[in-house]
C-alpha positions, 0 to 999 in steps of 0.5 A: 522438408523439401516439400514444405514450400510447396505445401505452404504455397498451396495452403496460400493458393487454397486460402486465397481461392477460398477467401477472395471472394468474401474479401470483394464483398465489403470491397464492392459494398463500399463502391460508389458505382452500380457496376461491379467492376475495377477500378473503384470509383469512390466510397459511398454508404448508399447501398447500406442505406438502400439495404436498410430502406427495403421493406421486403428485405426487412419482411424476409429477414424477420421471417428468416430469424423466426425460421432460424431460431425456431430449427435452432431450438428444435435441433438442439433440443432433439440432439440433447434427447439422441446424444444423451441416449447414445452415450449413456444407454444401450438398447437394441437398434442403437447403432441402426437408429443413431445412423438414420438420425445422421443420414441427413449429413451424407444425403444430398440436400436437394434429394432431401427437399424434393422427398419432403415436398412430395411428402407434404404435398401427398399429405394436402399440407399447406407450404408455409414457414412451418414446413421450412422449419420442419425441413431445416430441423431434419437437416440441422439436428445431425449437426447438434447430435455430433456436437452435444455427443463430444459434450456428453462423452467429455463428462466424468460419469462418477458425477452422476453416480455420485449424485444418485447415490446422494438420493437425487433422482435421474432426472434431478441428476441430469437437470441439476449436474448434467445439464450445467456441465454440457450448457457450453455445448448446448449453446455451440449446438444452438448457435452452429444450428442457427447459422446453418438454417439462417443461410440455408437455401435449398429447403427454403426455396422448395418449402416456403411456397413463395413466403419471403424467406431472406436466402431466396430473397437474395437469390431473386434480387440478383436477376436485377443489376440495380439491386446487386450493390445493395445485396452486396451490403447485405452480404458484407453484414451477414459475413460480419454476423457469421464471423460474430456467432462462429467466434461466440461459438468457439468461446464457449467450446472452449469454455466447456472443454475446460470446464470438463477438464479436457484437452483442446485439440483444434476447433472452429477458429 
């Protein structure tokens, strides 16, 4: 009991250290000065107007949306297949194969990016948005597999067996029974992979070949002090966007647990 105040103090200090930079983003995004420093000089929306009027920024955001939607879709589909095979079937080499699928979770992303760059260049493949999608799908698929494995494990297997006893095929059982039950997990997987892809920098920087991608564009703009306030405004918008996506993902996660009759033991929020 004597350690409780110390632990509470440590928790508060950790949360302050973690979230204070995020709290400072909107403060300086609305500050009427190009200099990021205290004291604040006034309230303005000019930096948001400047951000919206940046054509290069809009192109980078459009490319990032294309990449994120593609990566989230591909990763979720691959995650469905891998998670279903992992939970439902037994086959030779299952454990090593699933380990290889999950390996990008523990490999340094810099190493993965360099390895992909070498392979793509050796195959004479031109770097483009497609190569970024391939690289980020490799990174995001393990997250999809982890989320969807939990969703498939929470299913009552007797429902599948009952459907097949009534004459349904394996495919129709999967389509009519399994997929609707794991749909909240699929939506959570899609949203998490979308967020990871949209924020990802290393793969985009290595494999984008100068294509305007939002994370790379933001990094480049911080070299110019005059562009910093509009980037802070953009950061404020992205933080709000990420919080909304995380909230939606948590809603569907809890909905999926309730539908499966499970008990919520914690989550994103």
